[in-house]
One Martini backbone bead per residue (centre of mass of N, CA, C, O) as a GRO file, in nm:
protein
  155
    1MET     BB    1  -1.381   3.802   4.536
    2ILE     BB    2  -1.681   3.754   4.601
    3LYS     BB    3  -1.792   3.955   4.395
    4LEU     BB    4  -1.684   3.804   4.146
    5PHE     BB    5  -1.836   3.540   4.198
    6ARG     BB    6  -2.123   3.662   4.195
    7LEU     BB    7  -2.107   3.778   3.910
    8ALA     BB    8  -2.060   3.505   3.767
    9LEU     BB    9  -2.319   3.370   3.872
   10HIS     BB   10  -2.519   3.578   3.761
   11SER     BB   11  -2.439   3.551   3.459
   12ALA     BB   12  -2.495   3.248   3.433
   13TRP     BB   13  -2.796   3.263   3.509
   14ARG     BB   14  -2.881   3.456   3.284
   15ASP     BB   15  -2.782   3.277   3.042
   16ALA     BB   16  -2.956   3.031   3.112
   17ARG     BB   17  -3.235   3.173   3.081
   18ALA     BB   18  -3.170   3.265   2.773
   19GLY     BB   19  -3.002   2.995   2.634
   20GLU     BB   20  -2.692   3.031   2.585
   21LEU     BB   21  -2.571   2.804   2.763
   22ARG     BB   22  -2.695   2.565   2.618
   23LEU     BB   23  -2.550   2.611   2.351
   24LEU     BB   24  -2.265   2.579   2.467
   25VAL     BB   25  -2.299   2.290   2.573
   26VAL     BB   26  -2.373   2.160   2.303
   27ALA     BB   27  -2.115   2.242   2.150
   28VAL     BB   28  -1.916   2.094   2.336
   29ALA     BB   29  -2.040   1.813   2.312
   30LEU     BB   30  -2.007   1.793   2.004
   31GLY     BB   31  -1.699   1.825   1.997
   32VAL     BB   32  -1.628   1.584   2.175
   33ALA     BB   33  -1.772   1.371   2.003
   34SER     BB   34  -1.611   1.419   1.744
   35LEU     BB   35  -1.326   1.365   1.853
   36THR     BB   36  -1.385   1.079   1.954
   37SER     BB   37  -1.466   0.957   1.681
   38VAL     BB   38  -1.205   1.013   1.528
   39ALA     BB   39  -1.015   0.866   1.722
   40PHE     BB   40  -1.149   0.590   1.698
   41LEU     BB   41  -1.116   0.556   1.393
   42ALA     BB   42  -0.806   0.587   1.386
   43ASP     BB   43  -0.753   0.344   1.575
   44ARG     BB   44  -0.884   0.128   1.395
   45ILE     BB   45  -0.712   0.171   1.145
   46GLU     BB   46  -0.436   0.125   1.275
   47GLY     BB   47  -0.494  -0.160   1.375
   48GLY     BB   48  -0.550  -0.284   1.094
   49LEU     BB   49  -0.276  -0.213   0.969
   50GLN     BB   50  -0.101  -0.364   1.171
   51ARG     BB   51  -0.229  -0.645   1.123
   52ASP     BB   52  -0.206  -0.611   0.775
   53ALA     BB   53   0.073  -0.506   0.668
   54ARG     BB   54   0.192  -0.750   0.501
   55LYS     BB   55  -0.051  -0.746   0.300
   56LEU     BB   56  -0.049  -0.427   0.221
   57LEU     BB   57   0.241  -0.407   0.190
   58GLY     BB   58   0.469  -0.282  -0.033
   59GLY     BB   59   0.720  -0.355  -0.276
   60ASP     BB   60   0.996  -0.192  -0.447
   61ALA     BB   61   1.210  -0.358  -0.676
   62VAL     BB   62   1.515  -0.296  -0.841
   63VAL     BB   63   1.681  -0.520  -1.066
   64VAL     BB   64   2.028  -0.492  -1.142
   65THR     BB   65   2.196  -0.723  -1.364
   66ASP     BB   66   2.453  -0.951  -1.516
   67LYS     BB   67   2.258  -1.174  -1.413
   68PRO     BB   68   2.063  -1.396  -1.341
   69PRO     BB   69   1.802  -1.466  -1.163
   70PRO     BB   70   1.817  -1.520  -0.838
   71ALA     BB   71   1.708  -1.753  -0.614
   72VAL     BB   72   1.749  -1.583  -0.355
   73LEU     BB   73   1.549  -1.362  -0.428
   74PHE     BB   74   1.295  -1.540  -0.424
   75GLU     BB   75   1.330  -1.635  -0.128
   76LYS     BB   76   1.304  -1.350   0.000
   77ILE     BB   77   1.023  -1.298  -0.104
   78LYS     BB   78   0.887  -1.535   0.036
   79ASP     BB   79   0.971  -1.453   0.335
   80SER     BB   80   0.820  -1.160   0.326
   81LEU     BB   81   0.557  -1.320   0.296
   82LYS     BB   82   0.251  -1.363   0.393
   83PRO     BB   83   0.003  -1.550   0.441
   84GLY     BB   84  -0.203  -1.442   0.166
   85GLY     BB   85  -0.018  -1.290   0.007
   86LEU     BB   86   0.080  -1.071  -0.253
   87LEU     BB   87   0.235  -1.119  -0.573
   88ILE     BB   88   0.417  -0.879  -0.778
   89ILE     BB   89   0.540  -0.919  -1.119
   90GLN     BB   90   0.751  -0.726  -1.344
   91GLY     BB   91   0.904  -0.826  -1.653
   92TYR     BB   92   1.113  -0.922  -1.881
   93GLY     BB   93   1.094  -1.096  -2.165
   94LYS     BB   94   1.226  -1.303  -2.410
   95ASN     BB   95   1.129  -1.097  -2.653
   96GLN     BB   96   1.305  -0.833  -2.593
   97LEU     BB   97   1.549  -0.864  -2.794
   98LYS     BB   98   1.386  -0.765  -3.058
   99TYR     BB   99   1.351  -0.454  -2.949
  100ASN     BB  100   1.565  -0.284  -2.788
  101THR     BB  101   1.408  -0.105  -2.518
  102GLY     BB  102   1.540  -0.259  -2.285
  103GLY     BB  103   1.697  -0.420  -2.062
  104PRO     BB  104   1.825  -0.703  -2.087
  105GLY     BB  105   2.073  -0.864  -2.322
  106LYS     BB  106   1.997  -1.152  -2.201
  107LEU     BB  107   1.817  -1.437  -2.203
  108ASP     BB  108   1.886  -1.544  -1.894
  109HIS     BB  109   1.760  -1.249  -1.774
  110LEU     BB  110   1.479  -1.343  -1.847
  111TYR     BB  111   1.140  -1.391  -1.844
  112ASP     BB  112   0.894  -1.654  -1.776
  113ASP     BB  113   0.647  -1.860  -1.699
  114ALA     BB  114   0.820  -2.100  -1.600
  115LEU     BB  115   0.999  -1.951  -1.399
  116MET     BB  116   0.771  -1.844  -1.214
  117ARG     BB  117   0.634  -2.117  -1.147
  118GLU     BB  118   0.892  -2.248  -1.026
  119ALA     BB  119   0.969  -2.029  -0.809
  120PHE     BB  120   0.632  -2.041  -0.718
  121ALA     BB  121   0.574  -2.305  -0.606
  122GLY     BB  122   0.251  -2.335  -0.440
  123TYR     BB  123   0.122  -2.108  -0.551
  124GLU     BB  124  -0.148  -1.902  -0.631
  125VAL     BB  125  -0.213  -1.851  -0.954
  126LEU     BB  126  -0.368  -1.571  -1.108
  127VAL     BB  127  -0.121  -1.451  -1.290
  128CYS     BB  128   0.031  -1.553  -1.615
  129ASN     BB  129   0.173  -1.313  -1.838
  130THR     BB  130   0.243  -1.268  -2.177
  131TYR     BB  131   0.342  -0.947  -2.316
  132GLU     BB  132   0.281  -0.664  -2.543
  133THR     BB  133   0.408  -0.322  -2.502
  134THR     BB  134   0.405   0.015  -2.445
  135ILE     BB  135   0.668   0.201  -2.293
  136GLN     BB  136   0.739   0.484  -2.046
  137GLU     BB  137   1.061   0.486  -1.852
  138GLY     BB  138   1.247   0.639  -2.013
  139ALA     BB  139   1.525   0.620  -2.209
  140GLY     BB  140   1.590   0.301  -2.137
  141HIS     BB  141   1.249   0.254  -2.134
  142SER     BB  142   1.136   0.262  -2.466
  143GLY     BB  143   0.866   0.105  -2.600
  144MET     BB  144   0.846  -0.186  -2.722
  145SER     BB  145   0.750  -0.468  -2.506
  146ALA     BB  146   0.840  -0.757  -2.327
  147LEU     BB  147   0.628  -0.914  -2.085
  148VAL     BB  148   0.584  -1.018  -1.736
  149GLY     BB  149   0.299  -1.120  -1.552
  150PHE     BB  150   0.273  -1.165  -1.186
  151LEU     BB  151   0.018  -1.334  -0.981
  152ALA     BB  152   0.029  -1.429  -0.628
  153ARG     BB  153  -0.054  -1.655  -0.360
  154LYS     BB  154   0.023  -1.727  -0.050
  155PRO     BB  155  -0.036  -2.016   0.145
   0.00000   0.00000   0.00000
């Protein structure tokens, strides 16, 4: 056992004089530093995401109903948004009935600027835009469509 230890010590001393051991120590130190840096960066990113999750996290809800947009739905949307959070809604506008390319078939089931501004009164409205464009979202929603785009920030 002592002979084995002396042999290991002798080999390490020889490698240290030749410079090979220094190279190994530098490589290990560089590897440890790299792993530490990556772990630190990942921890910082995760902490930031946890802190701002409600601002950054989006939700995508498709609401299909044979009734007008319920006020309770808009209230739930308001409750789920953190102050400063952004709300993005795209829905079919009132002119959609003339295209018949998808969406609700009743006028009171469609959105317009006034409905959005009233439902989210007090929000900082960044965009409230009625527009017409061609969409391709499958067989039931394809062709020229009237849409309402709404972007607002919760106070």
